[in-house]
N, C-alpha and C positions, 0 to 999 in steps of 0.2 A: 327124820332125825329131830325135828321140832314139832310140838304139838300146842293147840290151844285147847285147855280143858274147861268145860262147862260145869258149873256146880250152882244148883239153887239152894237158897237158905230160907229160913223162916222170917228173917229180918236183917236189917243193915248191921246191927250189932254182931250177929253171929258171922255174917260175911266178913267183917272187919277182923274178927278174932281168928277166923280160919286163914285169912289172907297173911295176918301177922305171923302166925305160926309157921306157915309155909315159907315165908320170907326168911324168918329166923333160921330155919333149917336148910335154906338154900335149895329148896325143892322147886321154887319157881323165881323167875326173875322180875315178874310184874303181875300185879293183879288189878283188874278194873272192876268196879262195883256198879252194877246198873239196878237201880231201884225201880219199884212199882211194876213188877212184872206179873202179869195175870196168867196164871197157869190153869190149864184144864187137863184132867188125867183120870185114869181108871184107878181106883184104890177100894178095896174090899168089895169087889164085885159091882161098883156103881161108879158113875162119872162124879167127880169132884172137882172143886176148884179152890185156888188159893192165891192170895196175894203174897209174891216172894220177891226175894231179892237175888240177882244173878251175879255170879262171879265169873269173870273171864280171866283164866289163869295162863301165862305163857312160860313154857318149859321145854325140856328135851324129853323126847320119848322114853328114853332109858330110865327117867325118873318117875314115870307114871304109877308103877306099882307102889312104890313108897309114898308118893303124893296121895294116892287113894287110900292107903291105910291111915295116913295122918288125918285126911279129911273125915273119914268114918269115925275115928276116935273123938273128933272135935265137934261132930254134927249131932243135932238132936232128931233127925229123921231115922226112922227104922231102915229105909232103904233110899239113902241120898242119890241124887242124880250126880254121877261122876262120869263125863263122857269126854274122850279125847278126840279131837278132829285134827288130822294131819295139816301141817303147813306145806302146801305144795310149792309155793315160791315165797321169797321174802327179800327184803332190802338187806344185802349182805352185812353192812355194818350193824344193823339192828340184830341180826341172828348171831353175830360175833358177840354182841353184848349180852345177848341171852346166855350163850355158852359160858362166858365169863362169870356172869352173875350167879350161875348155879354150880359153880366149881367149889368144892369143898377144900378147906386147907388140909 
């Protein structure tokens, strides 16, 4: 029912912009920004690396598709990382807060 979504961005400014847009649209309850992430990956047939910023987004599974579309619109990468990890267990009051924070009027 709940997921944590990982999104890497080119920098803190882009991470803040994406988090703000998702919060405004009530697609997430919370975003954490983790700076100075060193990423290594395959791109254009070779191993590449980049200094990135990581977004940890807390939301409901049912909002993932819309969240992914919104991230893609706001993101500068051709193929942004947008990965949802299921929340197996959680503190019930926190999960209730996530639910309440992502309800549209």
